[in-house]
One Martini backbone bead per residue (centre of mass of N, CA, C, O) as a GRO file, in nm:
protein
  123
    1UNK     BB    1   0.095   0.037   0.025
    2UNK     BB    2   0.077   0.352  -0.026
    3UNK     BB    3   0.079   0.658   0.120
    4UNK     BB    4  -0.192   0.767   0.005
    5UNK     BB    5  -0.365   0.526   0.087
    6UNK     BB    6  -0.305   0.536   0.388
    7UNK     BB    7  -0.410   0.822   0.440
    8UNK     BB    8  -0.702   0.771   0.337
    9UNK     BB    9  -0.752   0.539   0.564
   10UNK     BB   10  -0.763   0.734   0.765
   11UNK     BB   11  -0.976   0.873   1.002
   12UNK     BB   12  -0.804   1.138   1.081
   13UNK     BB   13  -0.610   1.411   1.101
   14UNK     BB   14  -0.422   1.320   1.326
   15UNK     BB   15  -0.336   1.050   1.203
   16UNK     BB   16  -0.237   1.157   0.928
   17UNK     BB   17  -0.031   1.361   1.033
   18UNK     BB   18   0.146   1.169   1.203
   19UNK     BB   19   0.225   0.996   0.966
   20UNK     BB   20   0.337   1.208   0.763
   21UNK     BB   21   0.520   1.372   1.007
   22UNK     BB   22   0.631   1.190   1.227
   23UNK     BB   23   0.438   1.191   1.496
   24UNK     BB   24   0.302   1.221   1.790
   25UNK     BB   25  -0.009   1.272   1.915
   26UNK     BB   26   0.102   1.470   2.150
   27UNK     BB   27   0.228   1.672   1.912
   28UNK     BB   28   0.009   1.779   1.721
   29UNK     BB   29  -0.085   2.061   1.819
   30UNK     BB   30   0.198   2.209   1.804
   31UNK     BB   31   0.268   2.141   1.512
   32UNK     BB   32   0.024   2.284   1.390
   33UNK     BB   33   0.056   2.559   1.513
   34UNK     BB   34   0.337   2.633   1.373
   35UNK     BB   35   0.205   2.602   1.076
   36UNK     BB   36  -0.057   2.827   1.143
   37UNK     BB   37   0.079   3.080   1.187
   38UNK     BB   38   0.147   3.401   1.161
   39UNK     BB   39   0.451   3.507   1.052
   40UNK     BB   40   0.452   3.818   1.130
   41UNK     BB   41   0.406   3.717   1.454
   42UNK     BB   42   0.631   3.536   1.567
   43UNK     BB   43   0.766   3.700   1.799
   44UNK     BB   44   0.498   3.724   1.965
   45UNK     BB   45   0.435   3.427   1.990
   46UNK     BB   46   0.685   3.353   2.147
   47UNK     BB   47   0.637   3.541   2.384
   48UNK     BB   48   0.353   3.434   2.467
   49UNK     BB   49   0.443   3.139   2.503
   50UNK     BB   50   0.645   3.196   2.738
   51UNK     BB   51   0.413   3.310   2.930
   52UNK     BB   52   0.192   3.110   2.815
   53UNK     BB   53  -0.071   2.906   2.682
   54UNK     BB   54  -0.339   3.074   2.742
   55UNK     BB   55  -0.344   3.265   2.492
   56UNK     BB   56  -0.392   2.982   2.301
   57UNK     BB   57  -0.646   2.819   2.381
   58UNK     BB   58  -0.833   2.846   2.129
   59UNK     BB   59  -0.634   2.730   1.924
   60UNK     BB   60  -0.596   2.451   2.060
   61UNK     BB   61  -0.894   2.373   2.044
   62UNK     BB   62  -0.915   2.378   1.741
   63UNK     BB   63  -0.700   2.162   1.681
   64UNK     BB   64  -0.832   1.940   1.842
   65UNK     BB   65  -1.093   1.936   1.675
   66UNK     BB   66  -0.956   1.895   1.396
   67UNK     BB   67  -0.833   1.611   1.463
   68UNK     BB   68  -1.136   1.477   1.428
   69UNK     BB   69  -1.146   1.522   1.140
   70UNK     BB   70  -1.280   1.358   0.828
   71UNK     BB   71  -1.389   1.628   0.685
   72UNK     BB   72  -1.509   1.916   0.558
   73UNK     BB   73  -1.738   1.962   0.762
   74UNK     BB   74  -1.564   1.939   1.019
   75UNK     BB   75  -1.360   2.170   0.961
   76UNK     BB   76  -1.570   2.394   0.920
   77UNK     BB   77  -1.696   2.379   1.200
   78UNK     BB   78  -1.442   2.452   1.357
   79UNK     BB   79  -1.384   2.726   1.211
   80UNK     BB   80  -1.655   2.864   1.273
   81UNK     BB   81  -1.621   2.861   1.580
   82UNK     BB   82  -1.363   3.030   1.584
   83UNK     BB   83  -1.473   3.282   1.442
   84UNK     BB   84  -1.698   3.338   1.644
   85UNK     BB   85  -1.516   3.373   1.888
   86UNK     BB   86  -1.354   3.614   1.770
   87UNK     BB   87  -1.608   3.804   1.728
   88UNK     BB   88  -1.730   3.793   2.041
   89UNK     BB   89  -1.481   3.897   2.149
   90UNK     BB   90  -1.311   4.107   2.289
   91UNK     BB   91  -1.063   4.293   2.226
   92UNK     BB   92  -0.748   4.162   2.108
   93UNK     BB   93  -0.449   4.061   2.013
   94UNK     BB   94  -0.535   3.796   1.894
   95UNK     BB   95  -0.739   3.935   1.683
   96UNK     BB   96  -0.648   4.221   1.592
   97UNK     BB   97  -0.332   4.109   1.528
   98UNK     BB   98  -0.323   3.799   1.461
   99UNK     BB   99  -0.234   3.624   1.723
  100UNK     BB  100  -0.275   3.338   1.544
  101UNK     BB  101  -0.436   3.113   1.390
  102UNK     BB  102  -0.480   3.011   1.063
  103UNK     BB  103  -0.748   2.902   0.895
  104UNK     BB  104  -0.625   2.865   0.612
  105UNK     BB  105  -0.386   2.691   0.694
  106UNK     BB  106  -0.548   2.464   0.824
  107UNK     BB  107  -0.716   2.389   0.579
  108UNK     BB  108  -0.476   2.318   0.393
  109UNK     BB  109  -0.345   2.107   0.577
  110UNK     BB  110  -0.577   1.916   0.583
  111UNK     BB  111  -0.588   1.858   0.271
  112UNK     BB  112  -0.298   1.768   0.232
  113UNK     BB  113  -0.317   1.534   0.435
  114UNK     BB  114  -0.586   1.381   0.345
  115UNK     BB  115  -0.499   1.400   0.009
  116UNK     BB  116  -0.180   1.411  -0.056
  117UNK     BB  117  -0.083   1.677  -0.120
  118UNK     BB  118   0.134   1.887  -0.219
  119UNK     BB  119   0.320   2.130  -0.129
  120UNK     BB  120   0.293   2.449  -0.146
  121UNK     BB  121   0.457   2.741  -0.194
  122UNK     BB  122   0.213   2.861  -0.067
  123UNK     BB  123   0.092   2.922   0.288
   0.00000   0.00000   0.00000
């Protein structure tokens, strides 16, 4: 069985990601987090991360929920909940300055992982 067939046979995003990127399931959330943050905010993300993971609680919850996604409807449901949470929360650095996970990056990563597409040049 080739890699693409094995990935397609996987049950959810977490399993497929861990197989494709050769990481343990307990590493999944932070591995996805670092792939999906807005690059222009990287120095601030590192600073806030050092201060404690509480700042990124909502992001980590999104990734955890996305890990259970088996298809497009599941990942869209998770992302819609994240967007709604960002919209309804009072203004914060997290949302106003986009010091957070990029929903577009997560969506692309999900599809590349689940469907075995090659990594695009633009991320």
